[in-house]
Biopython code that builds the backbone (N, CA, C, O; Angstrom):
import numpy as np
from Bio.PDB.StructureBuilder import StructureBuilder

atoms = [
    (1, "UNK", "N", (-11.699, 103.107, 19.876)),
    (1, "UNK", "CA", (-10.680, 102.089, 19.972)),
    (1, "UNK", "C", (-10.498, 101.429, 18.610)),
    (1, "UNK", "O", (-11.478, 101.078, 17.953)),
    (2, "UNK", "N", (-9.239, 101.257, 18.181)),
    (2, "UNK", "CA", (-8.953, 100.673, 16.868)),
    (2, "UNK", "C", (-9.109, 99.166, 16.861)),
    (2, "UNK", "O", (-9.183, 98.514, 17.902)),
    (3, "UNK", "N", (-9.158, 98.638, 15.650)),
    (3, "UNK", "CA", (-9.283, 97.183, 15.515)),
    (3, "UNK", "C", (-7.932, 96.518, 15.751)),
    (3, "UNK", "O", (-6.882, 97.092, 15.463)),
    (4, "UNK", "N", (-7.976, 95.322, 16.271)),
    (4, "UNK", "CA", (-6.750, 94.561, 16.471)),
    (4, "UNK", "C", (-6.213, 94.100, 15.122)),
    (4, "UNK", "O", (-6.987, 93.746, 14.233)),
    (5, "UNK", "N", (-4.901, 94.103, 14.965)),
    (5, "UNK", "CA", (-4.349, 93.619, 13.700)),
    (5, "UNK", "C", (-4.604, 92.116, 13.554)),
    (5, "UNK", "O", (-4.538, 91.362, 14.524)),
    (6, "UNK", "N", (-4.891, 91.715, 12.351)),
    (6, "UNK", "CA", (-5.149, 90.309, 12.067)),
    (6, "UNK", "C", (-4.020, 89.800, 11.183)),
    (6, "UNK", "O", (-3.720, 90.383, 10.141)),
    (7, "UNK", "N", (-3.399, 88.708, 11.609)),
    (7, "UNK", "CA", (-2.351, 88.155, 10.759)),
    (7, "UNK", "C", (-3.025, 87.411, 9.617)),
    (7, "UNK", "O", (-3.974, 86.653, 9.816)),
    (8, "UNK", "N", (-2.522, 87.643, 8.440)),
    (8, "UNK", "CA", (-3.130, 87.026, 7.271)),
    (8, "UNK", "C", (-2.401, 85.741, 6.926)),
    (8, "UNK", "O", (-1.192, 85.739, 6.695)),
    (9, "UNK", "N", (-3.142, 84.662, 6.895)),
    (9, "UNK", "CA", (-2.589, 83.387, 6.461)),
    (9, "UNK", "C", (-2.924, 83.266, 4.981)),
    (9, "UNK", "O", (-4.080, 83.374, 4.573)),
    (10, "UNK", "N", (-1.890, 83.041, 4.197)),
    (10, "UNK", "CA", (-2.124, 82.920, 2.767)),
    (10, "UNK", "C", (-2.971, 81.691, 2.481)),
    (10, "UNK", "O", (-2.753, 80.619, 3.047)),
    (11, "UNK", "N", (-3.912, 81.861, 1.618)),
    (11, "UNK", "CA", (-4.775, 80.762, 1.234)),
    (11, "UNK", "C", (-4.109, 79.943, 0.136)),
    (11, "UNK", "O", (-3.316, 80.457, -0.652)),
    (12, "UNK", "N", (-4.445, 78.676, 0.103)),
    (12, "UNK", "CA", (-3.990, 77.833, -0.998)),
    (12, "UNK", "C", (-4.954, 78.012, -2.157)),
    (12, "UNK", "O", (-6.157, 78.186, -1.965)),
    (13, "UNK", "N", (-4.410, 77.967, -3.349)),
    (13, "UNK", "CA", (-5.290, 78.000, -4.507)),
    (13, "UNK", "C", (-5.882, 76.604, -4.683)),
    (13, "UNK", "O", (-5.348, 75.625, -4.163)),
    (14, "UNK", "N", (-6.971, 76.523, -5.408)),
    (14, "UNK", "CA", (-7.591, 75.235, -5.679)),
    (14, "UNK", "C", (-6.609, 74.339, -6.426)),
    (14, "UNK", "O", (-6.541, 73.136, -6.172)),
    (15, "UNK", "N", (-5.859, 74.920, -7.335)),
    (15, "UNK", "CA", (-4.864, 74.156, -8.098)),
    (15, "UNK", "C", (-3.803, 73.564, -7.167)),
    (15, "UNK", "O", (-3.422, 72.403, -7.319)),
    (16, "UNK", "N", (-3.325, 74.358, -6.206)),
    (16, "UNK", "CA", (-2.317, 73.856, -5.260)),
    (16, "UNK", "C", (-2.888, 72.716, -4.421)),
    (16, "UNK", "O", (-2.216, 71.712, -4.184)),
    (17, "UNK", "N", (-4.121, 72.878, -3.978)),
    (17, "UNK", "CA", (-4.755, 71.837, -3.178)),
    (17, "UNK", "C", (-4.891, 70.550, -3.993)),
    (17, "UNK", "O", (-4.649, 69.460, -3.473)),
    (18, "UNK", "N", (-5.271, 70.668, -5.250)),
    (18, "UNK", "CA", (-5.395, 69.498, -6.119)),
    (18, "UNK", "C", (-4.040, 68.836, -6.333)),
    (18, "UNK", "O", (-3.943, 67.609, -6.355)),
    (19, "UNK", "N", (-2.983, 69.653, -6.494)),
    (19, "UNK", "CA", (-1.646, 69.100, -6.683)),
    (19, "UNK", "C", (-1.189, 68.345, -5.437)),
    (19, "UNK", "O", (-0.546, 67.301, -5.546)),
    (20, "UNK", "N", (-1.518, 68.867, -4.251)),
    (20, "UNK", "CA", (-1.161, 68.188, -3.002)),
    (20, "UNK", "C", (-1.915, 66.867, -2.909)),
    (20, "UNK", "O", (-1.334, 65.844, -2.548)),
    (21, "UNK", "N", (-3.199, 66.885, -3.233)),
    (21, "UNK", "CA", (-4.004, 65.663, -3.152)),
    (21, "UNK", "C", (-3.508, 64.605, -4.135)),
    (21, "UNK", "O", (-3.510, 63.418, -3.809)),
    (22, "UNK", "N", (-3.089, 65.010, -5.318)),
    (22, "UNK", "CA", (-2.566, 64.028, -6.270)),
    (22, "UNK", "C", (-1.218, 63.491, -5.790)),
    (22, "UNK", "O", (-0.892, 62.327, -6.025)),
    (23, "UNK", "N", (-0.443, 64.329, -5.124)),
    (23, "UNK", "CA", (0.838, 63.904, -4.557)),
    (23, "UNK", "C", (0.596, 62.854, -3.466)),
    (23, "UNK", "O", (1.294, 61.841, -3.413)),
    (24, "UNK", "N", (-0.383, 63.094, -2.603)),
    (24, "UNK", "CA", (-0.728, 62.151, -1.539)),
    (24, "UNK", "C", (-1.218, 60.834, -2.160)),
    (24, "UNK", "O", (-0.913, 59.752, -1.657)),
    (25, "UNK", "N", (-1.974, 60.937, -3.252)),
    (25, "UNK", "CA", (-2.516, 59.747, -3.916)),
    (25, "UNK", "C", (-1.423, 58.871, -4.521)),
    (25, "UNK", "O", (-1.646, 57.685, -4.763)),
    (26, "UNK", "N", (-0.245, 59.441, -4.768)),
    (26, "UNK", "CA", (0.869, 58.649, -5.301)),
    (26, "UNK", "C", (1.384, 57.651, -4.269)),
    (26, "UNK", "O", (2.048, 56.677, -4.624)),
    (27, "UNK", "N", (1.079, 57.890, -2.990)),
    (27, "UNK", "CA", (1.460, 57.001, -1.879)),
    (27, "UNK", "C", (2.958, 56.690, -1.862)),
    (27, "UNK", "O", (3.355, 55.533, -1.723)),
    (28, "UNK", "N", (3.766, 57.702, -2.000)),
    (28, "UNK", "CA", (5.219, 57.514, -1.931)),
    (28, "UNK", "C", (5.636, 57.279, -0.484)),
    (28, "UNK", "O", (5.203, 58.006, 0.410)),
    (29, "UNK", "N", (6.480, 56.262, -0.243)),
    (29, "UNK", "CA", (6.927, 55.990, 1.133)),
    (29, "UNK", "C", (7.606, 57.205, 1.783)),
    (29, "UNK", "O", (7.467, 57.423, 2.987)),
    (30, "UNK", "N", (8.331, 57.984, 0.997)),
    (30, "UNK", "CA", (9.052, 59.133, 1.555)),
    (30, "UNK", "C", (8.114, 60.250, 1.995)),
    (30, "UNK", "O", (8.532, 61.167, 2.701)),
    (31, "UNK", "N", (6.848, 60.181, 1.582)),
    (31, "UNK", "CA", (5.871, 61.216, 1.944)),
    (31, "UNK", "C", (4.743, 60.615, 2.786)),
    (31, "UNK", "O", (3.611, 61.097, 2.759)),
    (32, "UNK", "N", (5.067, 59.567, 3.526)),
    (32, "UNK", "CA", (4.034, 58.803, 4.214)),
    (32, "UNK", "C", (3.511, 59.434, 5.501)),
    (32, "UNK", "O", (2.515, 58.962, 6.050)),
    (33, "UNK", "N", (4.149, 60.477, 5.989)),
    (33, "UNK", "CA", (3.649, 61.136, 7.202)),
    (33, "UNK", "C", (3.405, 62.619, 6.895)),
    (33, "UNK", "O", (3.993, 63.167, 5.962)),
    (34, "UNK", "N", (2.537, 63.262, 7.680)),
    (34, "UNK", "CA", (2.303, 64.697, 7.468)),
    (34, "UNK", "C", (3.591, 65.518, 7.587)),
    (34, "UNK", "O", (3.782, 66.494, 6.861)),
    (35, "UNK", "N", (4.476, 65.112, 8.512)),
    (35, "UNK", "CA", (5.731, 65.849, 8.690)),
    (35, "UNK", "C", (6.603, 65.753, 7.445)),
    (35, "UNK", "O", (7.178, 66.748, 7.003)),
    (36, "UNK", "N", (6.698, 64.560, 6.885)),
    (36, "UNK", "CA", (7.498, 64.389, 5.659)),
    (36, "UNK", "C", (6.883, 65.155, 4.498)),
    (36, "UNK", "O", (7.594, 65.791, 3.719)),
    (37, "UNK", "N", (5.561, 65.094, 4.383)),
    (37, "UNK", "CA", (4.877, 65.812, 3.315)),
    (37, "UNK", "C", (5.104, 67.315, 3.454)),
    (37, "UNK", "O", (5.361, 68.003, 2.466)),
    (38, "UNK", "N", (5.009, 67.822, 4.683)),
    (38, "UNK", "CA", (5.214, 69.254, 4.920)),
    (38, "UNK", "C", (6.640, 69.669, 4.570)),
    (38, "UNK", "O", (6.848, 70.716, 3.957)),
    (39, "UNK", "N", (7.625, 68.855, 4.955)),
    (39, "UNK", "CA", (9.013, 69.173, 4.603)),
    (39, "UNK", "C", (9.184, 69.208, 3.090)),
    (39, "UNK", "O", (9.854, 70.093, 2.557)),
    (40, "UNK", "N", (8.580, 68.250, 2.401)),
    (40, "UNK", "CA", (8.643, 68.198, 0.936)),
    (40, "UNK", "C", (8.033, 69.469, 0.332)),
    (40, "UNK", "O", (8.634, 70.108, -0.531)),
    (41, "UNK", "N", (6.840, 69.822, 0.796)),
    (41, "UNK", "CA", (6.133, 70.984, 0.238)),
    (41, "UNK", "C", (6.862, 72.294, 0.535)),
    (41, "UNK", "O", (6.755, 73.255, -0.228)),
    (42, "UNK", "N", (7.600, 72.331, 1.642)),
    (42, "UNK", "CA", (8.375, 73.525, 1.993)),
    (42, "UNK", "C", (9.754, 73.528, 1.335)),
    (42, "UNK", "O", (10.464, 74.532, 1.384)),
    (43, "UNK", "N", (10.131, 72.408, 0.722)),
    (43, "UNK", "CA", (11.449, 72.321, 0.100)),
    (43, "UNK", "C", (12.571, 72.154, 1.100)),
    (43, "UNK", "O", (13.682, 72.637, 0.879)),
    (44, "UNK", "N", (12.290, 71.469, 2.206)),
    (44, "UNK", "CA", (13.293, 71.235, 3.251)),
    (44, "UNK", "C", (13.940, 69.872, 2.998)),
    (44, "UNK", "O", (13.262, 68.846, 2.958)),
    (45, "UNK", "N", (15.240, 69.884, 2.832)),
    (45, "UNK", "CA", (15.954, 68.633, 2.577)),
    (45, "UNK", "C", (15.950, 67.751, 3.814)),
    (45, "UNK", "O", (16.080, 68.240, 4.936)),
    (46, "UNK", "N", (15.799, 66.442, 3.603)),
    (46, "UNK", "CA", (15.863, 65.456, 4.675)),
    (46, "UNK", "C", (16.446, 64.181, 4.076)),
    (46, "UNK", "O", (16.498, 64.039, 2.855)),
    (47, "UNK", "N", (16.886, 63.250, 4.928)),
    (47, "UNK", "CA", (17.441, 62.001, 4.395)),
    (47, "UNK", "C", (16.481, 61.280, 3.436)),
    (47, "UNK", "O", (16.911, 60.748, 2.413)),
    (48, "UNK", "N", (15.193, 61.262, 3.766)),
    (48, "UNK", "CA", (14.228, 60.579, 2.897)),
    (48, "UNK", "C", (14.135, 61.265, 1.533)),
    (48, "UNK", "O", (14.043, 60.600, 0.502)),
    (49, "UNK", "N", (14.159, 62.586, 1.537)),
    (49, "UNK", "CA", (14.090, 63.319, 0.261)),
    (49, "UNK", "C", (15.320, 63.020, -0.592)),
    (49, "UNK", "O", (15.230, 62.866, -1.810)),
    (50, "UNK", "N", (16.469, 62.942, 0.075)),
    (50, "UNK", "CA", (17.713, 62.665, -0.643)),
    (50, "UNK", "C", (17.703, 61.220, -1.168)),
    (50, "UNK", "O", (18.041, 60.971, -2.325)),
    (51, "UNK", "N", (17.318, 60.288, -0.316)),
    (51, "UNK", "CA", (17.345, 58.869, -0.678)),
    (51, "UNK", "C", (16.437, 58.589, -1.877)),
    (51, "UNK", "O", (16.800, 57.832, -2.777)),
    (52, "UNK", "N", (15.254, 59.208, -1.879)),
    (52, "UNK", "CA", (14.296, 58.977, -2.954)),
    (52, "UNK", "C", (14.394, 60.030, -4.068)),
    (52, "UNK", "O", (13.601, 60.025, -5.010)),
    (53, "UNK", "N", (15.370, 60.922, -3.947)),
    (53, "UNK", "CA", (15.615, 61.968, -4.946)),
    (53, "UNK", "C", (14.359, 62.808, -5.253)),
    (53, "UNK", "O", (14.109, 63.179, -6.400)),
    (54, "UNK", "N", (13.590, 63.091, -4.215)),
    (54, "UNK", "CA", (12.351, 63.846, -4.414)),
    (54, "UNK", "C", (12.577, 65.345, -4.607)),
    (54, "UNK", "O", (11.654, 66.068, -4.984)),
    (55, "UNK", "N", (13.795, 65.811, -4.350)),
    (55, "UNK", "CA", (14.064, 67.235, -4.555)),
    (55, "UNK", "C", (14.004, 67.612, -6.032)),
    (55, "UNK", "O", (14.034, 68.797, -6.365)),
    (56, "UNK", "N", (13.922, 66.642, -6.908)),
    (56, "UNK", "CA", (13.776, 66.926, -8.338)),
    (56, "UNK", "C", (12.325, 66.872, -8.808)),
    (56, "UNK", "O", (12.033, 67.168, -9.967)),
    (57, "UNK", "N", (11.417, 66.496, -7.910)),
    (57, "UNK", "CA", (9.985, 66.390, -8.234)),
    (57, "UNK", "C", (9.427, 67.778, -8.536)),
    (57, "UNK", "O", (9.838, 68.758, -7.915)),
    (58, "UNK", "N", (8.508, 67.866, -9.470)),
    (58, "UNK", "CA", (7.968, 69.188, -9.873)),
    (58, "UNK", "C", (7.204, 69.898, -8.764)),
    (58, "UNK", "O", (7.053, 71.119, -8.808)),
    (59, "UNK", "N", (6.718, 69.154, -7.767)),
    (59, "UNK", "CA", (5.983, 69.791, -6.660)),
    (59, "UNK", "C", (6.898, 70.175, -5.489)),
    (59, "UNK", "O", (6.446, 70.803, -4.531)),
    (60, "UNK", "N", (8.169, 69.804, -5.562)),
    (60, "UNK", "CA", (9.124, 70.078, -4.479)),
    (60, "UNK", "C", (9.132, 71.566, -4.133)),
    (60, "UNK", "O", (9.353, 72.404, -5.008)),
    (61, "UNK", "N", (8.897, 71.894, -2.881)),
    (61, "UNK", "CA", (8.965, 73.274, -2.417)),
    (61, "UNK", "C", (7.856, 74.178, -2.916)),
    (61, "UNK", "O", (7.999, 75.400, -2.876)),
    (62, "UNK", "N", (6.760, 73.614, -3.381)),
    (62, "UNK", "CA", (5.699, 74.451, -3.965)),
    (62, "UNK", "C", (5.042, 75.390, -2.949)),
    (62, "UNK", "O", (4.414, 76.373, -3.341)),
    (63, "UNK", "N", (5.177, 75.104, -1.658)),
    (63, "UNK", "CA", (4.589, 75.970, -0.625)),
    (63, "UNK", "C", (5.663, 76.645, 0.219)),
    (63, "UNK", "O", (5.429, 76.976, 1.382)),
    (64, "UNK", "N", (6.836, 76.848, -0.365)),
    (64, "UNK", "CA", (7.939, 77.431, 0.406)),
    (64, "UNK", "C", (7.685, 78.863, 0.850)),
    (64, "UNK", "O", (8.436, 79.401, 1.663)),
    (65, "UNK", "N", (6.635, 79.486, 0.326)),
    (65, "UNK", "CA", (6.283, 80.853, 0.745)),
    (65, "UNK", "C", (5.552, 80.874, 2.086)),
    (65, "UNK", "O", (5.425, 81.924, 2.716)),
    (66, "UNK", "N", (5.072, 79.699, 2.519)),
    (66, "UNK", "CA", (4.303, 79.604, 3.754)),
    (66, "UNK", "C", (5.176, 79.117, 4.909)),
    (66, "UNK", "O", (6.216, 78.496, 4.694)),
    (67, "UNK", "N", (4.746, 79.403, 6.120)),
    (67, "UNK", "CA", (5.451, 78.922, 7.312)),
    (67, "UNK", "C", (5.282, 77.406, 7.421)),
    (67, "UNK", "O", (4.238, 76.857, 7.069)),
    (68, "UNK", "N", (6.326, 76.746, 7.913)),
    (68, "UNK", "CA", (6.288, 75.283, 8.048)),
    (68, "UNK", "C", (5.070, 74.827, 8.848)),
    (68, "UNK", "O", (4.409, 73.865, 8.457)),
    (69, "UNK", "N", (4.762, 75.494, 9.957)),
    (69, "UNK", "CA", (3.630, 75.082, 10.797)),
    (69, "UNK", "C", (2.309, 75.141, 10.038)),
    (69, "UNK", "O", (1.435, 74.299, 10.245)),
    (70, "UNK", "N", (2.159, 76.138, 9.155)),
    (70, "UNK", "CA", (0.944, 76.243, 8.342)),
    (70, "UNK", "C", (0.874, 75.091, 7.345)),
    (70, "UNK", "O", (-0.185, 74.501, 7.132)),
    (71, "UNK", "N", (2.013, 74.782, 6.739)),
    (71, "UNK", "CA", (2.057, 73.688, 5.764)),
    (71, "UNK", "C", (1.819, 72.350, 6.463)),
    (71, "UNK", "O", (1.163, 71.468, 5.909)),
    (72, "UNK", "N", (2.349, 72.197, 7.676)),
    (72, "UNK", "CA", (2.118, 70.973, 8.442)),
    (72, "UNK", "C", (0.625, 70.796, 8.735)),
    (72, "UNK", "O", (0.107, 69.683, 8.654)),
    (73, "UNK", "N", (-0.052, 71.868, 9.067)),
    (73, "UNK", "CA", (-1.502, 71.791, 9.309)),
    (73, "UNK", "C", (-2.236, 71.357, 8.043)),
    (73, "UNK", "O", (-3.181, 70.570, 8.107)),
    (74, "UNK", "N", (-1.802, 71.872, 6.896)),
    (74, "UNK", "CA", (-2.401, 71.482, 5.610)),
    (74, "UNK", "C", (-2.133, 70.005, 5.351)),
    (74, "UNK", "O", (-3.029, 69.273, 4.931)),
    (75, "UNK", "N", (-0.900, 69.565, 5.602)),
    (75, "UNK", "CA", (-0.536, 68.159, 5.379)),
    (75, "UNK", "C", (-1.324, 67.224, 6.273)),
    (75, "UNK", "O", (-1.715, 66.136, 5.851)),
    (76, "UNK", "N", (-1.560, 67.642, 7.507)),
    (76, "UNK", "CA", (-2.321, 66.800, 8.442)),
    (76, "UNK", "C", (-3.780, 66.678, 8.019)),
    (76, "UNK", "O", (-4.448, 65.702, 8.363)),
    (77, "UNK", "N", (-4.275, 67.660, 7.279)),
    (77, "UNK", "CA", (-5.671, 67.647, 6.839)),
    (77, "UNK", "C", (-5.878, 66.749, 5.618)),
    (77, "UNK", "O", (-7.016, 66.493, 5.224)),
    (78, "UNK", "N", (-4.807, 66.279, 5.029)),
    (78, "UNK", "CA", (-4.918, 65.449, 3.810)),
    (78, "UNK", "C", (-5.250, 64.019, 4.121)),
    (78, "UNK", "O", (-5.376, 63.202, 3.209)),
]
sb = StructureBuilder()
sb.init_structure("model")
sb.init_model(0)
sb.init_chain("A")
sb.init_seg("    ")
for serial, (resi, resn, name, xyz) in enumerate(atoms, 1):
    if name == "N":
        sb.init_residue(resn, " ", resi, " ")
    sb.init_atom(name, np.array(xyz, "f"), 0.0, 1.0, " ", f" {name:<3s}", serial, name[0])
structure = sb.get_structure()
């Protein structure tokens, strides 16, 4: 009997994790919830991102290669 396929979840690099932690440490109101942080990291536009012009931030969309649910789990762990 063959092995079951395993879905591979991409790992974050240490550098990416550090960048997320420094972003959280900035305590921006627009990134105050895990959902907002996940949208920011995925590069998903929202009213808060537009209002605070965060789409121009250097970390904007840095995890857009990952699924939103995976990024949300990462954001909740911060």
